[in-house]
C-alpha positions, 0 to 999 in steps of 0.5 A: 419237133416242128411247131407253130412259133408265131407270137400270140397277138393279144389273147391269153396264153391258154387260148393261143397254145393248144397244149401246155407241157407242164413240169410238176415239182415247183410248178404244180406242187412243191414236195407234198404241198400244192403251189397256191392257186395252181389248181384253179389256174389250170382249171381255168386254162382248161376251160379256155380250151388249153389241154394239159400234159404233165411232163416229168423227169421222174421215172420212178412212179407210174403215170397213174400214181402221179395222176392220183397225186394231182387229183388229191391236190385238186388238179383233175388228171388222168394217167393219160395226161402224164408223160414221164421220162421212163416212157420217153426212154422206153420209146427210144429203146423200142425204136431200135429193138423188136418187141419182146427184147430183154432190157435190163432195168436199173430203176423203179416200177415206173420204168418197168411199166413203161418198157412193158407198155412198149412191148419190151421185156424187163430183166434184172441180170446181165446173164439175160443178155439184154439188148439195152440198159434203162437206168432211172432213179429208184430210192432203193437202188442197190449196188448189185443192180448197178453192177449188173447194169455196168456189166451189160453196158460193158458188153455192148447193151444200148445205154439209156438214162431217163434223166441226168438230174444230178440232184432231186428236191426233198424236204431235207434239201437236195439229194443225189438224183439219177444223174449221180447214179448214172455216173457210177456206170459211166465211171465203171464202163467209160460209156455215155448214155443217151438221155431221154429226159429234159433238157434233151428232146425225147421227153418233150417229143414223147409228150407232143406225140401222145397229145397230138399238140400242134402248138405246145407251150412248155411251162416250167420253173427250171432254166436248165431243164424245162426252158433249155429243153423247150429251146432245144425242141423249138417250142415256146416256153413260160417260166414261172417263179414258184420253184427253183429259178429266182428273179435274178437267175432269170435276168442272168439266164444264158443264151439257150436257157431264156424263156419266151414268157415270164410269169409269177405263177400259173395264173400267167396262163390266163393273161396276155403275155409280152414275149421277152425272148427272141421274138419279143420286142427288141430295139436294134442299133438304129433305134428301131423297134422290132416285133412289138408285143401287142395287146398285152396287159403290160406291153414290153417296148423300147425307145431310141436307146438300144439298151432301154426297155419298158414294161408296164410302169417300169423302165430298164436301161443299160449303158455301154460297157460293164455299167450296172443295169438301171430300173425305175418305175412302179406297178407289178413287179413281174413287169419290172422283171420282164423289162430287166430281162429284156435289156439284159438279154439284148446285151452280152452276158450280165453279171450278178454285180451289174444287176444288183442295184436293179434287183433292189429297185425291183423289190423282189429277192434275187 
């Protein structure tokens, strides 16, 4: 997916990127409840000219059902604004096989509808000689259906999984997700699926194709799906801290899972943001600052010490070796976290012990 990857000069993200590719659970809502301020922030982002696409690994529900839920939470959304991993999986299969081809569906109605949208014929038994197996989460998945899918995969059907999430969030805590169900077929057949959902690239590619985005911004709460998917696809990303990822997780983020921007919540779309990722401020070994973030409300900058970064009223520093990170200052805590991430990401991998004192100085739970 080719993207324009210039760092914004000074404007709010909603004015600098044409489409936000938004994750849902942990970003717009948490289970049945809306994230506080999310609906208002998204409305303001739309008014600033940003188009919204709701991009989800959930393949069990149809786009219309998801759009209806969003409207109930005060977020105006049409079914055309929702892009699911089921649609990405259907596109993968339709790119290989002609219209009318039978596809065995081990999943829910959302996956069947997505396949029909692409002109494919959903079936439920291996005796129909499916050209492909599409597997997605369904809360009532039966052994019999998994067995039929296994037979078809063993017989050579193209194997596609909508996503590989090992768990999914529920009011009772994490429960087995589609990735756990996929392992049943993998174990039985020895075959690995092509995965459509995040962090693989097909889902974001589907969203870009459907929206015609030229400069998308991936927005999510998970480093291992949303942010890694953005990095793999070459898109900029905004990590919001309203879901799974904690401030400490952000500081410890591995290469390939580091967002371009950090914000406490979706209101970050409405503000200029100092880039924290690879194109943000860096201080090289000679003490020269590279590519400073300009005009940001809390500008990230470094000094002549290669391991010192400032953001707003905060300064983060790290000495050589395995010395702990240091953080001092005051002001908005998110600025302190940006400075901490900048210094942590400029060095070799940081451990939780090395970040402990700085996280306590930040005053946010890690």
